[in-house]
C-alpha positions in Angstrom: 1.2 -24.6 -21.3 3.7 -27.4 -20.7 6.1 -24.4 -20.4 4.5 -23.2 -17.7 3.6 -26.6 -15.4 7.8 -26.8 -15.6 7.6 -23.3 -14.5 5.4 -24.2 -11.4 7.1 -27.0 -10.5 10.3 -25.4 -10.3 8.6 -22.6 -8.2 7.1 -24.9 -5.7 10.8 -26.4 -4.9 12.0 -23.1 -4.3 9.0 -22.2 -1.8 9.5 -25.8 0.0 13.4 -24.9 0.2 12.3 -21.6 1.3 9.9 -23.5 3.9 12.3 -25.4 5.2 14.1 -23.0 5.9 12.0 -20.8 7.7 11.6 -23.8 10.1 15.4 -24.0 10.6 15.3 -20.2 11.7 12.6 -21.2 13.6 14.3 -23.7 15.1 18.0 -22.0 15.6 15.6 -19.1 17.4 13.6 -21.3 20.1 16.8 -23.7 20.8 19.1 -20.3 21.3 21.5 -21.2 17.9 21.4 -17.4 17.1 25.4 -18.0 15.7 23.7 -19.9 12.9 21.2 -17.4 11.8 23.6 -15.0 9.8 24.1 -17.9 7.3 20.3 -18.6 7.6 19.8 -15.2 6.8 21.8 -14.8 3.8 20.3 -18.5 2.5 16.7 -16.8 3.2 17.6 -13.5 1.0 19.0 -15.9 -2.1 16.0 -17.7 -1.6 13.4 -14.5 -2.1 15.6 -13.3 -4.9 15.1 -16.6 -6.6 11.4 -16.7 -5.6 10.9 -13.1 -7.1 13.2 -14.1 -10.1 10.7 -16.9 -10.5 7.4 -15.0 -10.2 8.8 -12.4 -12.8 9.3 -15.0 -15.2 5.8 -16.6 -14.6 4.1 -13.1 -15.1 5.8 -13.0 -18.6 4.7 -16.5 -19.5 1.4 -15.7 -18.9 1.5 -12.3 -20.8 3.1 -14.3 -23.7 -0.1 -16.6 -23.7 -2.5 -14.1 -23.6 -3.3 -13.5 -20.1 -3.5 -10.7 -17.4 -0.5 -10.7 -15.2 -2.7 -11.1 -12.2 -4.2 -13.3 -9.6 -7.0 -13.8 -12.1 -5.0 -14.4 -15.1 -3.1 -17.2 -13.5 -6.4 -18.7 -12.1 -7.6 -18.5 -16.0 -4.3 -20.0 -17.1 -4.3 -22.9 -14.7 -8.0 -23.5 -15.6 -7.2 -23.8 -19.2 -4.2 -25.7 -19.0 -6.5 -28.6 -17.3 -6.5 -30.3 -14.1 -2.6 -30.9 -13.3 -1.8 -27.1 -14.2 -4.5 -26.4 -12.0 -3.1 -29.0 -9.2 0.3 -27.4 -9.3 -1.3 -24.2 -9.2 -3.1 -24.4 -6.1 0.0 -26.5 -4.9 2.0 -23.6 -5.1 -1.0 -20.8 -3.7 -0.5 -23.3 -0.7 3.0 -23.2 -0.4 3.2 -19.8 -0.7 0.5 -19.2 2.3 2.8 -21.2 4.3 5.6 -19.4 3.8 3.6 -16.2 4.5 2.5 -17.8 8.4 6.3 -19.1 9.2 7.8 -16.0 7.9 4.9 -14.4 10.0 5.8 -16.7 13.2 9.5 -16.1 12.8 8.9 -12.4 13.1 7.1 -12.9 16.1 10.1 -14.5 17.4 12.7 -12.3 16.6 10.3 -9.3 18.2 10.0 -11.6 21.6 14.0 -12.2 21.7 14.4 -8.2 21.0 12.1 -7.3 23.8 13.4 -9.7 25.9 17.2 -8.8 25.1 15.9 -4.7 26.0 14.0 -5.7 28.9 17.2 -7.5 29.8 19.7 -4.7 29.3 17.2 -2.1 30.9 17.5 -4.3 34.3 21.0 -4.5 34.1 21.3 -0.4 33.9 19.0 -0.5 36.7 16.0 1.0 34.8 17.6 4.2 35.2 20.2 4.4 32.0 23.1 3.2 34.0 24.7 -0.2 34.6 24.4 -1.8 37.6 27.3 -3.6 36.8 31.4 -2.0 35.8 33.6 -3.6 33.3 34.6 -5.6 36.2 31.6 -7.5 36.5 31.1 -5.7 39.7 28.1 -3.7 41.2 28.8 0.0 40.5 29.4 2.2 44.1 25.7 2.6 45.2 23.7 0.4 43.4 24.2 -2.8 44.4 26.1 -4.7 47.0 29.8 -4.9 45.3 29.8 -8.4 44.2 31.3 -9.5 41.2 29.1 -11.4 38.7 32.1 -14.2 38.5 31.5 -14.9 42.3 28.0 -15.0 42.8 
């Protein structure tokens, strides 16, 4: 069971790193630092892959110890391992729930930004599929006053 405890500790550390990254992602979107998102997204994908690999390894350890490879099996293994293992398992479950909530929050932020961008583009197109402004920054004929955006 010491091997499982070591594994749960490692898994929790990776989920903690993921939580920190989710907070950085939210801060970047909230503060308009969109240029940092590609690097955050890449790191996020790496952590997701690492979490998935650790999950598979935990399942292998459960199976090798004779426990079912599901939540009930993990709960039983943690209970059999004593209070320290139970605490480590519960901590991991709590971190995973936090990650799910924060990832959902970030998804809402992303969709909010996308909706705003779509609405802005629609507005600039005059709501009719044509742009209010030409490539020179001036209103298109018949759509506006003909003033350049740069002179406004």
